[in-house]
FIGULO-299243 format. One record per atom (N, C-alpha, C): residue number from 1; residue in three letters; z, x negated, y negated. Coordinates in Angstrom, 3 decimals. Layout:
// FIGULO-299243
(NUM,'ALA',(Z,X,Y))
...
//
This chain:
// FIGULO-299243
(1,'UNK',(-71.077,-6.492,3.047))
(1,'UNK',(-70.409,-7.568,3.434))
(1,'UNK',(-68.947,-7.008,3.863))
(2,'UNK',(-68.630,-7.337,5.209))
(2,'UNK',(-67.480,-6.785,5.795))
(2,'UNK',(-66.305,-7.847,5.655))
(3,'UNK',(-65.179,-7.480,5.418))
(3,'UNK',(-64.039,-8.383,5.392))
(3,'UNK',(-63.249,-8.035,6.570))
(4,'UNK',(-62.874,-9.086,7.154))
(4,'UNK',(-62.185,-9.005,8.534))
(4,'UNK',(-60.665,-9.348,8.312))
(5,'UNK',(-59.743,-8.439,8.626))
(5,'UNK',(-58.312,-8.729,8.627))
(5,'UNK',(-57.923,-8.845,9.935))
(6,'UNK',(-57.338,-9.916,10.357))
(6,'UNK',(-56.681,-10.141,11.630))
(6,'UNK',(-55.324,-9.418,11.784))
(7,'UNK',(-54.556,-9.588,10.790))
(7,'UNK',(-53.266,-8.854,10.904))
(7,'UNK',(-52.714,-8.699,9.541))
(8,'UNK',(-52.208,-7.620,9.130))
(8,'UNK',(-51.559,-7.399,7.997))
(8,'UNK',(-49.938,-7.699,8.139))
(9,'UNK',(-49.529,-7.604,9.337))
(9,'UNK',(-48.202,-7.885,9.515))
(9,'UNK',(-47.903,-9.441,9.619))
(10,'UNK',(-46.740,-9.768,8.786))
(10,'UNK',(-46.432,-11.138,8.913))
(10,'UNK',(-45.360,-11.472,10.022))
(11,'UNK',(-45.295,-12.535,10.516))
(11,'UNK',(-44.325,-12.888,11.485))
(11,'UNK',(-43.119,-13.167,10.872))
(12,'UNK',(-41.890,-12.813,11.465))
(12,'UNK',(-40.482,-13.089,11.058))
(12,'UNK',(-40.359,-14.545,11.288))
(13,'UNK',(-39.695,-15.228,10.264))
(13,'UNK',(-39.320,-16.538,10.542))
(13,'UNK',(-38.050,-16.542,11.251))
(14,'UNK',(-37.851,-17.728,12.044))
(14,'UNK',(-36.501,-17.759,12.656))
(14,'UNK',(-35.298,-17.665,11.890))
(15,'UNK',(-35.458,-18.133,10.597))
(15,'UNK',(-34.343,-17.997,9.688))
(15,'UNK',(-34.002,-16.586,9.366))
(16,'UNK',(-35.162,-15.728,9.171))
(16,'UNK',(-34.974,-14.244,8.756))
(16,'UNK',(-34.396,-13.605,10.037))
(17,'UNK',(-34.664,-13.891,11.194))
(17,'UNK',(-34.112,-13.240,12.361))
(17,'UNK',(-32.586,-13.610,12.377))
(18,'UNK',(-32.330,-14.850,12.228))
(18,'UNK',(-30.858,-15.207,12.222))
(18,'UNK',(-30.031,-14.546,11.203))
(19,'UNK',(-30.670,-14.474,10.026))
(19,'UNK',(-29.760,-13.752,8.950))
(19,'UNK',(-29.617,-12.266,9.268))
(20,'UNK',(-30.617,-11.507,9.858))
(20,'UNK',(-30.430,-10.134,10.286))
(20,'UNK',(-29.407,-9.974,11.374))
(21,'UNK',(-29.513,-10.893,12.283))
(21,'UNK',(-28.549,-10.915,13.439))
(21,'UNK',(-27.039,-11.139,12.811))
(22,'UNK',(-26.946,-12.234,11.907))
(22,'UNK',(-25.598,-12.594,11.464))
(22,'UNK',(-25.154,-11.386,10.530))
(23,'UNK',(-26.059,-10.776,9.872))
(23,'UNK',(-25.505,-9.632,9.053))
(23,'UNK',(-24.973,-8.460,9.900))
(24,'UNK',(-25.655,-8.156,11.019))
(24,'UNK',(-25.148,-7.063,11.797))
(24,'UNK',(-23.942,-7.500,12.441))
(25,'UNK',(-23.895,-8.736,13.021))
(25,'UNK',(-22.723,-9.278,13.597))
(25,'UNK',(-21.423,-9.233,12.675))
(26,'UNK',(-21.756,-9.707,11.423))
(26,'UNK',(-20.665,-9.709,10.429))
(26,'UNK',(-20.072,-8.458,10.177))
(27,'UNK',(-21.114,-7.247,9.988))
(27,'UNK',(-20.766,-5.938,9.704))
(27,'UNK',(-19.704,-5.515,10.962))
(28,'UNK',(-20.194,-5.727,12.238))
(28,'UNK',(-19.445,-5.368,13.350))
(28,'UNK',(-18.144,-5.959,13.466))
(29,'UNK',(-18.123,-7.292,13.098))
(29,'UNK',(-16.760,-8.097,13.268))
(29,'UNK',(-15.786,-7.571,12.153))
(30,'UNK',(-16.459,-7.075,11.157))
(30,'UNK',(-15.506,-6.808,9.873))
(30,'UNK',(-14.615,-5.475,10.323))
(31,'UNK',(-14.964,-4.752,11.283))
(31,'UNK',(-14.159,-3.634,11.610))
(31,'UNK',(-12.871,-3.935,12.254))
(32,'UNK',(-12.688,-5.217,12.539))
(32,'UNK',(-11.249,-5.684,13.095))
(32,'UNK',(-10.229,-5.330,12.077))
(33,'UNK',(-10.745,-5.148,10.880))
(33,'UNK',(-9.713,-4.985,9.656))
(33,'UNK',(-9.427,-3.490,9.483))
(34,'UNK',(-9.970,-2.610,10.369))
(34,'UNK',(-9.810,-1.220,10.306))
(34,'UNK',(-8.439,-0.750,10.213))
(35,'UNK',(-7.491,-1.264,11.102))
(35,'UNK',(-6.046,-0.950,10.891))
(35,'UNK',(-5.459,-1.325,9.678))
(36,'UNK',(-5.915,-2.440,9.162))
(36,'UNK',(-5.337,-2.777,7.732))
(36,'UNK',(-5.848,-1.791,6.613))
(37,'UNK',(-7.063,-1.459,6.844))
(37,'UNK',(-7.769,-0.523,5.808))
(37,'UNK',(-6.957,0.861,5.987))
(38,'UNK',(-6.604,1.214,7.188))
(38,'UNK',(-5.913,2.680,7.335))
(38,'UNK',(-4.494,2.560,6.808))
(39,'UNK',(-3.808,1.466,6.967))
(39,'UNK',(-2.510,1.248,6.491))
(39,'UNK',(-2.550,1.342,4.939))
(40,'UNK',(-3.665,0.826,4.274))
(40,'UNK',(-3.867,0.791,2.942))
(40,'UNK',(-3.965,2.099,2.342))
(41,'UNK',(-4.218,3.178,3.042))
(41,'UNK',(-4.283,4.544,2.674))
(41,'UNK',(-2.954,4.975,2.154))
(42,'UNK',(-1.741,4.331,2.466))
(42,'UNK',(-0.520,4.697,2.167))
(42,'UNK',(0.039,3.799,1.010))
(43,'UNK',(-0.849,2.970,0.321))
(43,'UNK',(-0.419,2.229,-0.667))
(43,'UNK',(-1.154,2.472,-1.883))
(44,'UNK',(-0.991,1.720,-2.902))
(44,'UNK',(-1.649,2.022,-4.204))
(44,'UNK',(-3.135,1.530,-4.236))
(45,'UNK',(-3.700,1.114,-3.018))
(45,'UNK',(-5.076,0.549,-2.972))
(45,'UNK',(-6.089,1.489,-3.548))
(46,'UNK',(-7.050,1.042,-4.337))
(46,'UNK',(-7.943,1.789,-5.125))
(46,'UNK',(-9.404,1.501,-4.939))
(47,'UNK',(-9.727,0.375,-4.537))
(47,'UNK',(-11.046,-0.172,-4.348))
(47,'UNK',(-11.926,0.288,-3.237))
(48,'UNK',(-12.806,1.119,-3.636))
(48,'UNK',(-13.755,1.546,-2.694))
(48,'UNK',(-14.580,0.515,-1.893))
(49,'UNK',(-14.900,-0.494,-2.749))
(49,'UNK',(-15.715,-1.691,-2.234))
(49,'UNK',(-14.954,-2.466,-1.360))
(50,'UNK',(-13.683,-2.688,-1.402))
(50,'UNK',(-12.658,-3.557,-0.483))
(50,'UNK',(-12.274,-2.739,0.762))
(51,'UNK',(-12.325,-1.410,0.688))
(51,'UNK',(-11.855,-0.624,1.738))
(51,'UNK',(-12.809,0.546,2.097))
(52,'UNK',(-13.617,0.445,3.095))
(52,'UNK',(-14.685,1.321,3.373))
(52,'UNK',(-13.999,2.729,3.770))
(53,'UNK',(-12.761,2.789,4.315))
(53,'UNK',(-12.194,4.063,4.592))
(53,'UNK',(-11.946,4.715,3.212))
(54,'UNK',(-11.332,4.072,2.246))
(54,'UNK',(-11.182,4.833,0.885))
(54,'UNK',(-12.524,5.275,0.428))
(55,'UNK',(-13.550,4.455,0.571))
(55,'UNK',(-14.832,4.769,-0.072))
(55,'UNK',(-15.634,5.745,0.711))
(56,'UNK',(-15.286,6.298,1.922))
(56,'UNK',(-15.920,7.029,2.736))
(56,'UNK',(-16.159,8.412,2.145))
(57,'UNK',(-17.400,8.834,1.956))
(57,'UNK',(-17.767,10.079,1.417))
(57,'UNK',(-17.277,11.198,2.328))
(58,'UNK',(-17.489,11.009,3.524))
(58,'UNK',(-17.252,11.942,4.486))
(58,'UNK',(-15.811,12.194,4.549))
(59,'UNK',(-14.984,11.136,4.585))
(59,'UNK',(-13.641,11.412,4.661))
(59,'UNK',(-13.090,12.017,3.261))
(60,'UNK',(-13.667,11.642,2.240))
(60,'UNK',(-13.080,12.184,1.028))
(60,'UNK',(-13.494,13.547,0.913))
(61,'UNK',(-14.592,13.945,1.412))
(61,'UNK',(-15.013,15.454,1.416))
(61,'UNK',(-14.093,16.277,2.298))
(62,'UNK',(-13.574,15.616,3.420))
(62,'UNK',(-12.711,16.306,4.330))
(62,'UNK',(-11.259,16.379,3.749))
(63,'UNK',(-10.946,15.707,2.620))
(63,'UNK',(-9.718,15.932,2.122))
(63,'UNK',(-8.715,14.599,1.931))
(64,'UNK',(-9.385,13.523,2.334))
(64,'UNK',(-8.605,12.268,2.192))
(64,'UNK',(-8.038,11.931,0.690))
(65,'UNK',(-8.872,12.116,-0.125))
(65,'UNK',(-8.574,11.911,-1.669))
(65,'UNK',(-7.462,12.868,-2.144))
(66,'UNK',(-7.569,14.006,-1.700))
(66,'UNK',(-6.609,15.143,-2.078))
(66,'UNK',(-5.278,14.891,-1.402))
(67,'UNK',(-5.357,14.354,-0.097))
(67,'UNK',(-4.109,13.991,0.663))
(67,'UNK',(-3.508,12.953,-0.169))
(68,'UNK',(-4.118,11.931,-0.520))
(68,'UNK',(-3.478,10.812,-1.229))
(68,'UNK',(-2.860,11.222,-2.521))
(69,'UNK',(-3.612,11.991,-3.133))
(69,'UNK',(-2.968,12.437,-4.499))
(69,'UNK',(-1.615,13.358,-4.304))
(70,'UNK',(-1.616,14.260,-3.338))
(70,'UNK',(-0.581,15.013,-3.018))
(70,'UNK',(0.570,14.143,-2.552))
(71,'UNK',(0.328,13.163,-1.662))
(71,'UNK',(1.353,12.399,-1.197))
(71,'UNK',(1.891,11.428,-2.354))
(72,'UNK',(1.053,10.909,-3.215))
(72,'UNK',(1.644,10.106,-4.187))
(72,'UNK',(2.538,10.884,-5.233))
(73,'UNK',(2.148,12.137,-5.503))
(73,'UNK',(2.911,12.979,-6.370))
(73,'UNK',(4.314,13.358,-5.646))
(74,'UNK',(4.244,13.603,-4.366))
(74,'UNK',(5.498,13.912,-3.666))
(74,'UNK',(6.472,12.655,-3.598))
(75,'UNK',(5.794,11.456,-3.388))
(75,'UNK',(6.675,10.229,-3.311))
(75,'UNK',(7.255,9.960,-4.785))
(76,'UNK',(6.466,10.162,-5.720))
(76,'UNK',(6.957,10.061,-7.137))
(76,'UNK',(8.160,10.947,-7.425))
(77,'UNK',(8.131,12.226,-6.982))
(77,'UNK',(9.096,13.327,-7.077))
(77,'UNK',(10.205,12.828,-6.358))
(78,'UNK',(10.135,12.416,-5.036))
(78,'UNK',(11.164,11.797,-4.363))
(78,'UNK',(12.043,10.721,-5.079))
(79,'UNK',(11.231,9.723,-5.484))
(79,'UNK',(11.928,8.658,-6.293))
(79,'UNK',(12.603,9.279,-7.518))
(80,'UNK',(11.990,10.135,-8.310))
(80,'UNK',(12.621,10.711,-9.491))
(80,'UNK',(13.857,11.268,-9.042))
(81,'UNK',(14.062,12.053,-8.087))
(81,'UNK',(15.198,12.717,-7.596))
(81,'UNK',(16.292,11.812,-7.243))
(82,'UNK',(15.884,10.642,-6.574))
(82,'UNK',(16.947,9.644,-6.213))
(82,'UNK',(17.539,9.011,-7.409))
(83,'UNK',(16.707,8.829,-8.340))
(83,'UNK',(17.162,8.086,-9.563))
(83,'UNK',(17.925,9.060,-10.578))
(84,'UNK',(17.611,10.299,-10.536))
(84,'UNK',(18.150,11.378,-11.417))
(84,'UNK',(19.614,11.341,-11.628))
(85,'UNK',(20.382,11.113,-10.619))
(85,'UNK',(21.846,11.153,-10.459))
(85,'UNK',(22.468,10.151,-11.447))
(86,'UNK',(21.669,8.983,-11.617))
(86,'UNK',(22.095,7.867,-12.431))
(86,'UNK',(21.613,8.027,-13.920))
(87,'UNK',(21.137,9.119,-14.310))
(87,'UNK',(20.593,9.330,-15.589))
(87,'UNK',(21.278,10.639,-16.185))
(88,'UNK',(21.670,10.545,-17.375))
(88,'UNK',(22.290,11.679,-18.004))
(88,'UNK',(21.279,12.827,-18.187))
(89,'UNK',(21.801,14.164,-17.957))
(89,'UNK',(20.881,15.291,-18.059))
(89,'UNK',(19.872,15.419,-19.204))
(90,'UNK',(20.489,15.173,-20.306))
(90,'UNK',(19.688,15.143,-21.507))
(90,'UNK',(18.375,14.034,-21.448))
(91,'UNK',(18.545,12.974,-20.861))
(91,'UNK',(17.439,12.016,-20.733))
(91,'UNK',(16.442,12.668,-19.639))
(92,'UNK',(16.986,13.288,-18.571))
(92,'UNK',(16.066,13.794,-17.531))
(92,'UNK',(15.356,14.746,-18.196))
(93,'UNK',(15.840,15.760,-18.949))
(93,'UNK',(15.100,16.820,-19.525))
(93,'UNK',(14.093,16.252,-20.651))
(94,'UNK',(14.534,15.266,-21.206))
(94,'UNK',(13.441,14.649,-22.186))
(94,'UNK',(12.385,13.974,-21.415))
(95,'UNK',(12.651,13.365,-20.350))
(95,'UNK',(11.507,12.779,-19.518))
(95,'UNK',(10.682,13.864,-18.910))
(96,'UNK',(11.174,14.864,-18.495))
(96,'UNK',(10.389,16.000,-17.858))
(96,'UNK',(9.558,16.749,-18.846))
(97,'UNK',(9.994,16.842,-20.029))
(97,'UNK',(9.341,17.480,-21.093))
(97,'UNK',(8.226,16.548,-21.837))
(98,'UNK',(8.583,15.179,-21.984))
(98,'UNK',(7.698,14.434,-22.744))
(98,'UNK',(7.071,13.357,-21.881))
(99,'UNK',(7.514,13.055,-20.788))
(99,'UNK',(7.055,11.995,-19.860))
(99,'UNK',(7.477,10.556,-20.136))
(100,'UNK',(8.327,10.510,-21.205))
(100,'UNK',(9.075,9.219,-21.474))
(100,'UNK',(10.305,9.571,-22.091))
(101,'UNK',(11.196,8.563,-22.302))
(101,'UNK',(12.416,8.595,-22.779))
(101,'UNK',(12.557,7.709,-24.093))
(102,'UNK',(13.203,8.231,-25.162))
(102,'UNK',(13.344,7.457,-26.480))
(102,'UNK',(14.932,7.343,-26.557))
(103,'UNK',(15.535,6.100,-26.545))
(103,'UNK',(16.899,5.967,-26.791))
(103,'UNK',(16.981,5.178,-28.156))
(104,'UNK',(17.538,6.053,-29.052))
(104,'UNK',(17.688,5.573,-30.369))
(104,'UNK',(18.948,4.515,-30.571))
(105,'UNK',(18.682,3.603,-31.418))
(105,'UNK',(19.826,2.581,-31.786))
(105,'UNK',(20.406,1.990,-30.484))
(106,'UNK',(19.646,1.431,-29.760))
(106,'UNK',(20.172,0.693,-28.495))
(106,'UNK',(20.729,-0.619,-28.951))
(107,'UNK',(20.099,-1.281,-29.840))
(107,'UNK',(20.691,-2.498,-30.373))
(107,'UNK',(21.230,-2.160,-31.797))
(108,'UNK',(22.288,-2.883,-32.047))
(108,'UNK',(22.935,-2.751,-33.448))
(108,'UNK',(21.780,-3.179,-34.441))
(109,'UNK',(21.823,-2.651,-35.708))
(109,'UNK',(20.745,-2.822,-36.740))
(109,'UNK',(20.450,-4.204,-36.940))
(110,'UNK',(21.463,-5.066,-37.189))
(110,'UNK',(21.361,-6.419,-37.511))
(110,'UNK',(20.652,-7.189,-36.547))
(111,'UNK',(21.025,-6.896,-35.167))
(111,'UNK',(20.504,-7.577,-33.968))
(111,'UNK',(19.062,-7.269,-33.909))
(112,'UNK',(18.718,-5.892,-34.122))
(112,'UNK',(17.317,-5.489,-33.887))
(112,'UNK',(16.369,-6.162,-34.915))
(113,'UNK',(16.853,-6.328,-36.246))
(113,'UNK',(16.177,-6.940,-37.408))
(113,'UNK',(15.891,-8.381,-37.127))
(114,'UNK',(17.009,-9.167,-36.573))
(114,'UNK',(16.907,-10.543,-36.166))
(114,'UNK',(15.805,-10.730,-35.065))
(115,'UNK',(15.939,-9.894,-34.083))
(115,'UNK',(14.900,-9.933,-32.876))
(115,'UNK',(13.556,-9.708,-33.430))
(116,'UNK',(13.390,-8.660,-34.266))
(116,'UNK',(12.131,-8.361,-34.821))
(116,'UNK',(11.419,-9.468,-35.668))
(117,'UNK',(12.342,-10.129,-36.425))
(117,'UNK',(11.862,-11.232,-37.234))
(117,'UNK',(11.348,-12.382,-36.317))
(118,'UNK',(12.220,-12.735,-35.365))
(118,'UNK',(11.820,-13.749,-34.577))
(118,'UNK',(10.375,-13.492,-33.776))
(119,'UNK',(10.341,-12.257,-33.244))
(119,'UNK',(9.133,-11.993,-32.448))
(119,'UNK',(7.916,-11.945,-33.429))
(120,'UNK',(8.058,-11.097,-34.468))
(120,'UNK',(6.802,-10.990,-35.441))
(120,'UNK',(6.504,-12.295,-36.221))
(121,'UNK',(7.480,-13.124,-36.288))
(121,'UNK',(7.249,-14.388,-37.119))
(121,'UNK',(6.714,-15.529,-36.218))
(122,'UNK',(6.427,-15.332,-34.935))
(122,'UNK',(6.075,-16.340,-34.018))
(122,'UNK',(4.539,-16.047,-33.473))
(123,'UNK',(3.773,-17.052,-33.452))
(123,'UNK',(2.322,-16.883,-32.782))
(123,'UNK',(2.766,-16.860,-31.454))
(124,'UNK',(2.237,-15.789,-30.703))
(124,'UNK',(2.544,-15.648,-29.199))
(124,'UNK',(1.079,-15.468,-28.443))
(125,'UNK',(1.124,-15.979,-27.292))
(125,'UNK',(-0.057,-15.740,-26.438))
(125,'UNK',(-0.091,-14.290,-26.113))
(126,'UNK',(-1.365,-13.758,-26.093))
(126,'UNK',(-1.480,-12.230,-25.805))
(126,'UNK',(-2.464,-12.047,-24.902))
(127,'UNK',(-2.313,-11.187,-23.887))
(127,'UNK',(-3.387,-10.854,-22.861))
(127,'UNK',(-3.749,-9.477,-23.132))
(128,'UNK',(-4.959,-9.051,-23.274))
(128,'UNK',(-5.273,-7.746,-23.490))
(128,'UNK',(-6.341,-7.346,-22.404))
(129,'UNK',(-6.199,-5.952,-22.079))
(129,'UNK',(-7.089,-5.529,-21.082))
(129,'UNK',(-7.389,-4.022,-21.587))
(130,'UNK',(-8.806,-3.891,-21.486))
(130,'UNK',(-9.330,-2.509,-22.069))
(130,'UNK',(-9.891,-1.777,-20.820))
(131,'UNK',(-9.365,-0.566,-20.755))
(131,'UNK',(-9.847,0.507,-19.836))
(131,'UNK',(-10.290,1.720,-20.492))
(132,'UNK',(-11.673,1.947,-20.641))
(132,'UNK',(-12.203,3.119,-21.381))
(132,'UNK',(-11.800,2.797,-22.893))
(133,'UNK',(-11.031,3.778,-23.524))
(133,'UNK',(-10.649,3.589,-24.955))
(133,'UNK',(-9.302,3.033,-25.047))
(134,'UNK',(-8.542,2.725,-24.000))
(134,'UNK',(-7.208,2.237,-23.968))
(134,'UNK',(-7.145,0.798,-23.988))
(135,'UNK',(-6.529,0.065,-24.897))
(135,'UNK',(-6.263,-1.310,-24.799))
(135,'UNK',(-4.888,-1.620,-24.526))
(136,'UNK',(-4.563,-2.260,-23.518))
(136,'UNK',(-3.220,-2.698,-23.249))
(136,'UNK',(-2.976,-4.285,-23.584))
(137,'UNK',(-2.000,-4.462,-24.306))
(137,'UNK',(-1.793,-5.897,-24.807))
(137,'UNK',(-0.398,-6.149,-24.085))
(138,'UNK',(-0.414,-7.454,-23.555))
(138,'UNK',(0.869,-7.981,-22.978))
(138,'UNK',(1.166,-9.273,-23.552))
(139,'UNK',(2.273,-9.502,-23.900))
(139,'UNK',(2.961,-10.769,-24.499))
(139,'UNK',(3.947,-11.233,-23.583))
(140,'UNK',(3.650,-12.347,-22.761))
(140,'UNK',(4.627,-12.907,-21.881))
(140,'UNK',(5.680,-13.693,-22.588))
(141,'UNK',(7.005,-13.299,-22.272))
(141,'UNK',(8.142,-14.042,-22.892))
(141,'UNK',(8.672,-15.045,-21.913))
(142,'UNK',(8.482,-16.199,-22.051))
(142,'UNK',(9.064,-17.285,-21.082))
(142,'UNK',(10.449,-17.675,-21.388))
(143,'UNK',(10.647,-18.835,-20.705))
(143,'UNK',(12.055,-19.253,-20.828))
(143,'UNK',(12.595,-19.683,-22.174))
(144,'UNK',(11.651,-19.923,-23.158))
(144,'UNK',(11.977,-20.242,-24.426))
(144,'UNK',(12.693,-18.912,-25.153))
(145,'UNK',(12.452,-17.848,-24.565))
(145,'UNK',(12.815,-16.539,-25.172))
(145,'UNK',(14.239,-16.235,-24.611))
(146,'UNK',(14.749,-16.754,-23.589))
(146,'UNK',(15.862,-16.349,-22.771))
(146,'UNK',(17.128,-16.192,-23.630))
(147,'UNK',(17.408,-17.315,-24.418))
(147,'UNK',(18.624,-17.166,-25.265))
(147,'UNK',(18.576,-16.009,-26.234))
(148,'UNK',(17.502,-15.796,-26.873))
(148,'UNK',(17.461,-14.696,-27.718))
(148,'UNK',(17.579,-13.334,-26.923))
(149,'UNK',(16.991,-13.250,-25.800))
(149,'UNK',(16.998,-11.904,-24.876))
(149,'UNK',(18.376,-11.843,-24.469))
(150,'UNK',(19.043,-12.865,-23.915))
(150,'UNK',(20.378,-12.718,-23.271))
(150,'UNK',(21.287,-12.074,-24.309))
(151,'UNK',(21.249,-12.503,-25.396))
(151,'UNK',(22.245,-11.837,-26.440))
(151,'UNK',(21.879,-10.378,-26.739))
(152,'UNK',(20.589,-10.045,-26.919))
(152,'UNK',(20.243,-8.698,-27.075))
(152,'UNK',(20.525,-7.739,-25.844))
(153,'UNK',(20.243,-8.298,-24.656))
(153,'UNK',(20.464,-7.559,-23.423))
(153,'UNK',(22.020,-7.252,-23.267))
(154,'UNK',(22.804,-8.197,-23.651))
(154,'UNK',(24.263,-8.234,-23.472))
(154,'UNK',(24.793,-7.100,-24.333))
(155,'UNK',(24.130,-6.965,-25.513))
(155,'UNK',(24.637,-5.970,-26.471))
(155,'UNK',(24.125,-4.519,-26.043))
(156,'UNK',(23.218,-4.417,-25.139))
(156,'UNK',(22.757,-3.127,-24.731))
(156,'UNK',(22.685,-2.997,-23.305))
(157,'UNK',(23.837,-3.500,-22.476))
(157,'UNK',(23.834,-3.491,-21.017))
(157,'UNK',(23.694,-2.187,-20.502))
(158,'UNK',(24.290,-1.163,-21.083))
(158,'UNK',(24.277,0.357,-20.484))
(158,'UNK',(23.805,1.214,-21.488))
(159,'UNK',(22.567,1.280,-21.783))
(159,'UNK',(22.050,2.119,-22.905))
(159,'UNK',(22.185,3.626,-22.413))
(160,'UNK',(22.181,4.004,-21.205))
(160,'UNK',(22.304,5.470,-20.728))
(160,'UNK',(23.743,5.831,-21.127))
(161,'UNK',(24.762,5.067,-20.956))
(161,'UNK',(26.094,5.419,-21.267))
(161,'UNK',(26.385,5.676,-22.784))
(162,'UNK',(25.488,5.069,-23.543))
(162,'UNK',(25.645,5.069,-25.054))
(162,'UNK',(25.067,6.353,-25.573))
(163,'UNK',(24.203,6.989,-24.895))
(163,'UNK',(23.613,8.165,-25.438))
(163,'UNK',(24.387,9.444,-25.236))
//
């Protein structure tokens, strides 16, 4: 008994053809954003999905990623050099050595204790973000905290001069 197949290939529906054409057209029309994507190379943009230039394997193999790393380090060095004249040498050395600055006793002890009690004794909204093993918690301080903050800021208006 022989089985007769007239055609194993199915016809494309008009909807399928339209979707394929629209997809090709949308991809082609998306390249009008190429100048924006190119300018984003000089910003902090990181998304490979949003910017095909950043996500280009060919360009990254050719050195794009390394160029962006070197440029960002050079820019950070330039900014630090411009700010360095406003910071005492001891603090600059501490930052270069440790990557951060600790200024002891910026607030008078009584003011610090009062502020600590107010903050720790209040239920505050907290926003947390986890990236790998690191959890970053942010507590927004709105207008209701301004009076407390104003007094504290006024008492430590120039912490660098105090050190």
